[in-house]
N, C-alpha and C positions, 0 to 999 in steps of 0.2 A: 548651534559652534563652530565653525573651522578653525579649524589648527592645520594651519601649515605648513613641512617643512620645507629648512632652507637648504640645501647647503651651503658652502662657510669658503667651497670655492672658487680659484678663476679670476677675475680681476680688481681690483677696488677699485682703481682709479674712476669709470663712469659715474659709478657712485656719489661720490666726490658732493658733486656738484646739486645735486640732487637736496641732501644737506640745509638744514636750516644752523646759525648763526653761533645756538648752542653745538652743535652734532659735530659743527667744524672745532670747534673749543675742546669741547669731550676726543673725537680722535688728535686734533693733534696731541694732545700725552700719552696719545699707545703710540709701537715701535712693532718694526715685523710684523709678524704674525696676530698679534690683536691689535695693533691698524689694522691692519686687513679686513677681517672678519666682523670688528669695529662699520667695517662701512659696508660693506652685504649685506651683515645683519638688518642697519638699518634703513640701505638702498635699498637691500627688498624690500621688507617691510614698508614703508611710503609707496611701490608698486606696486601689491596688493592692496596699501587703502586705495593708493589713486584708484584703483577698478573699479571695488563700490563706492563711497564716493561721484566718482566719471568727475577724477580731472587728473589732472600731469600732476607723479610725485615729489615734484623740487613748492606745491602749489598744498601738499595736504597740512591740516591742520594741527600739525603733532606736534606732541609737549613732551618731548623728553629727558628728563631733569634724570642726571645720579643716586641713587641708589630708590628708584621712581619705580612704577609703573610706565611705558609709556601712554599718555593718553591722547582723544582722539574729540570733541563731540559728537556725538548720541552711541556709541561702538564701547564697548569693555575690549583693550585685551592686557593683555600678556606675552612677556616673549622669554626664555632665557635657552641659552647657549651655553657647547659642551666639547670644545673641542672644532671641529672643523662642522657639526651640525647646530641650524639651530630652527626652535619653536616658535611658530608668535600664533595665538590662540585667539578668536574675532568673535563676538557671541553682542546681546542686547542686553546680555544682563553676567554683572557679577562673577571670574570667569579664570584660573588661576591655571598653571601649566609650568612642569621641569623635566629633567632630563638630565641623563649622566651616563657616562662611560660604561658598559656590559665591566663585568671582568675587573675594574676599579684593585674589588675589595680582595684578600685574599684570603684564605680561612683563619687563617692561625688569629687574625684580628677580629673575626665576625662576632664573635666571644667580647670583649672587650666591649661593640661597638653596641653593641644586645642592650648591656646593663646601664649603659646612661645615657640610649632613647628612643627602647622602644617602652609602649605601658603591655601590663600585665597580661592582655588581651592578647598584644605584639609578642610575646615571649614564649607565649603556648604555640600560637601559631608553628612560630620558629622553627623550634624542637619538633612538630609536628616532618618536618622540609629535611627528607636525609642530606648529613651532615656535604656536602658535593654543592650543593645549589641554595646553601646558605645563604653565601654571599652576594646570590641575584638578590635574595632574596630578602633580604636589612638591603638595595639600591631600592625592592618592588617599596615597605614601608618606606625613605626615605623624600621619594622623588613625595608619594602622595602626601606626607606632609607638608615638605615646599608646597608642594601645587592646592595643598589648601588656606593653605596660610596667606599667602599668595590675592585666593580668590577674596580676600576676606581682608583686604587688606592690612593682612597682620606676619609677622615675622618672629624668628626666633627672641629675638632681641629685646619680646613683649611675655613667651611664654618655652617653657624647657621642651627641646622633644619630644622625656619622656613624658611630658605631660597634652602628648595630644594626639587620641587615637585614631587612626585611622585603619584597624581590623576591615569596619563596616561598611560595606558597598554606598551609606548615606548618611549623614553628618553634621550637622549643625541646619540640616533644609541644604544639603549641598551631596550633586555625585559623585563618586568618581573612579574613576574612570583612567582602567589600565591601558597606553595607549605602546603602541607597536608601528616602530619606526624605524627597526633594522636589525640587526641582532646586532651592532657597537656599539646597542645606550637601550636604556635604560626608561621609560618615560612615564609620562601621568598626569591626568590633567577634576582639574575645580569642577563643577561648576549649577550650576539650578536647573537642568531639563531634564528625562530622563538620558541614561550612557546611550541610548540607540537615535539622541539626535543630535550626536561628533559624526564628523565626519572629520576624510583627512587628503590632503591634497595638500598635490608638494607645489616649487617656486620653482620653476623652470623660466633660465638666464637667457633672456630672448640674446644678448649679445654671441652664445657660441652656435 
């Protein structure tokens, strides 16, 4: 499994021409920074996949529907974005990836969030964490839950967060991996392969 780290900074205009009609329609419903980040994340996804499939970005047979993971024949994909960073996971078997901005959970919010979203096993592990690190620990549980459900093709509409236990490294045939994508974000992936098979890559904007 390859995880691509995609910076959502820079010019978005050059990516628009490689998008499909469906992607362009989705793009037009966005404004400002949201529009730019959509164009860059989807344009970069097409560039990465074009390298795998040996074709131009605009020729990648990518399906991109709202509220669904991107799809292309022969590969399993998962795309997540937060603020100015996106992660694209590419594998041959089911995969999920998620990230959140580090530090977005205040210490006084952790107790209420944990009670609503964590399983008893996760709560025990959280209580063993020093108080000043519990916000980061809760975020780690959260991105692992999101990644797991994405790999299963499900969402929190199917199950409550407190019913999804990610305290183990292997859950329902999927390996959970904490990803180091920089100090500003917390990220995780779920895959059917061993954790050692995960490699991180940096997408380079060739226009810069």
